[in-house]
C-alpha positions in Angstrom: -19.2 -8.5 -53.5 -21.8 -8.4 -50.6 -24.3 -5.6 -50.8 -25.5 -3.8 -47.6 -29.2 -3.7 -46.8 -29.5 -0.2 -48.1 -27.7 -1.1 -51.4 -30.0 -4.1 -51.8 -33.1 -1.9 -51.2 -31.8 0.6 -53.8 -31.2 -2.2 -56.3 -34.8 -3.6 -55.7 -36.3 -0.1 -56.2 -34.2 0.4 -59.4 -35.4 -3.0 -60.7 -39.0 -2.1 -59.8 -38.8 1.1 -61.7 -37.5 -0.8 -64.7 -40.7 -2.8 -64.6 -39.1 -6.1 -63.6 -41.4 -8.8 -62.1 -41.1 -9.8 -58.4 -39.6 -13.1 -59.4 -37.0 -11.4 -61.6 -36.1 -8.9 -58.8 -35.9 -11.6 -56.2 -33.5 -13.6 -58.4 -31.4 -10.6 -59.5 -31.1 -9.0 -56.1 -30.9 -12.3 -54.1 -33.8 -11.4 -51.9 -37.1 -13.2 -51.0 -40.4 -12.3 -52.6 -41.5 -11.0 -49.2 -38.5 -8.6 -49.2 -39.4 -7.3 -52.6 -42.9 -6.6 -51.5 -41.8 -5.0 -48.3 -39.3 -2.7 -50.1 -41.9 -1.8 -52.7 -44.5 -0.9 -50.0 -41.9 1.1 -48.1 -40.8 2.9 -51.3 -44.4 3.8 -52.2 -45.3 4.8 -48.6 -47.9 2.0 -48.1 -48.1 -0.2 -45.0 -47.0 0.2 -41.4 -43.3 1.2 -41.3 -42.7 -0.7 -38.0 -44.2 -3.9 -39.4 -42.2 -3.5 -42.6 -39.0 -2.9 -40.7 -39.6 -6.0 -38.4 -40.4 -8.1 -41.5 -37.3 -6.9 -43.3 -35.1 -7.8 -40.3 -36.7 -11.2 -40.0 -36.4 -11.9 -43.8 -32.8 -10.6 -43.8 -31.9 -13.0 -41.0 -33.4 -15.9 -43.0 -31.9 -14.7 -46.3 -28.4 -14.8 -44.8 -28.9 -18.5 -44.1 -28.1 -21.4 -46.4 -30.8 -22.7 -48.8 -31.0 -25.7 -46.5 -31.9 -23.6 -43.5 -34.3 -21.4 -45.5 -36.1 -24.5 -46.8 -36.3 -26.0 -43.3 -37.9 -22.8 -42.1 -40.4 -22.9 -45.0 -41.2 -26.5 -44.3 -41.8 -25.6 -40.6 -44.2 -22.9 -41.8 -46.1 -25.5 -43.8 -45.0 -24.4 -47.2 -45.3 -27.1 -49.9 -42.2 -28.4 -51.8 -43.4 -26.5 -54.9 -43.5 -23.2 -53.0 -40.0 -23.8 -51.7 -38.7 -24.6 -55.2 -40.3 -21.4 -56.6 -39.3 -19.1 -53.7 -35.7 -20.2 -53.4 -35.3 -20.9 -57.1 -33.4 -24.1 -56.6 -33.4 -27.5 -58.2 -36.4 -29.8 -57.3 -34.0 -32.7 -56.4 -32.2 -30.4 -53.9 -35.5 -29.4 -52.3 -36.6 -33.1 -52.0 -33.3 -33.9 -50.4 -33.7 -31.0 -47.9 -37.3 -32.3 -47.2 -36.0 -35.7 -46.6 -33.5 -34.3 -44.1 -36.2 -32.2 -42.5 -38.4 -35.2 -42.0 -35.5 -37.2 -40.6 -34.7 -34.4 -38.1 -38.4 -34.1 -37.1 -38.6 -37.9 -36.7 -41.1 -38.3 -39.5 -38.8 -39.9 -42.1 -40.0 -43.3 -40.9 -43.4 -42.6 -42.3 -41.9 -41.8 -45.7 -39.9 -45.0 -45.7 -43.0 -47.0 -44.8 -45.0 -45.3 -47.6 -42.2 -45.9 -50.1 -42.1 -49.6 -49.1 -45.8 -50.0 -49.4 -46.2 -48.4 -52.8 -49.3 -50.0 -54.4 -50.3 -51.8 -51.2 -51.0 -48.5 -49.4 -54.8 -48.7 -49.8 -54.7 -52.2 -48.3 -52.5 -50.9 -45.4 -55.0 -48.1 -44.7 -57.9 -50.5 -44.7 -56.1 -52.7 -42.3 -55.1 -49.8 -40.1 -58.7 -48.5 -39.9 -60.0 -52.0 -39.2 -57.5 -52.4 -36.3 -58.6 -49.1 -34.9 -62.3 -49.9 -35.2 -61.8 -53.3 -33.5 -59.5 -51.7 -30.9 -56.9 -54.4 -31.4 -53.5 -54.3 -29.7 -50.2 -55.9 -30.7 -50.9 -59.1 -28.8 -54.4 -59.4 -30.4 -52.8 -59.0 -33.9 -50.1 -61.6 -33.1 -52.7 -64.0 -31.8 -54.9 -63.5 -34.9 -52.0 -64.2 -37.2 -51.0 -67.4 -35.3 -54.6 -68.6 -35.4 -54.7 -67.9 -39.2 -51.5 -69.9 -39.8 -52.9 -72.8 -37.7 -56.2 -72.7 -39.6 -54.3 -73.0 -42.9 -52.3 -75.9 -41.6 -55.5 -77.6 -40.5 -57.1 -77.0 -43.9 -54.1 -78.6 -45.6 -54.2 -81.6 -43.3 -57.9 -82.0 -43.9 -57.5 -81.8 -47.7 -54.7 -84.4 -47.5 -56.9 -86.7 -45.4 -59.8 -86.3 -47.8 -57.5 -87.2 -50.7 -56.2 -90.2 -48.8 -59.8 -91.4 -48.2 -60.8 -90.8 -51.8 -57.8 -92.8 -53.0 -58.6 -95.7 -50.7 -62.2 -96.0 -51.9 
């Protein structure tokens, strides 16, 4: 059964009077922590009624959305994964999945993929990146440097082979 806004507010007030914690109330009444706070302030007469009403409307709109949409909004607001897990009271794996989707939709998943691939080499990658920036290298400069390095190694091998040949003939 879906409760009306008024019924939810009454339920929150009842739970507050029973001494329940904000977390317990949010879970039992299926409202956000912010809604619990707003309803508590409204019931006690604290705060600006217009602000509380606007906040309640905004929170209600978000609370009516799926956990995925709610988590996207929270990520957009800069909330951490831990905050999302706590506020929505959902499984960490689900929040990580939502975050992966969020990054993908905001074209940042590539960074996570690169980070995952680098693993223990990340400090080396950062060092290389900083050095490239400091030296103001572009793609072509980097390609030329790598080709030169390969040629240098080939020359070293040839030189070492020539030295061995000279030593064996002496």
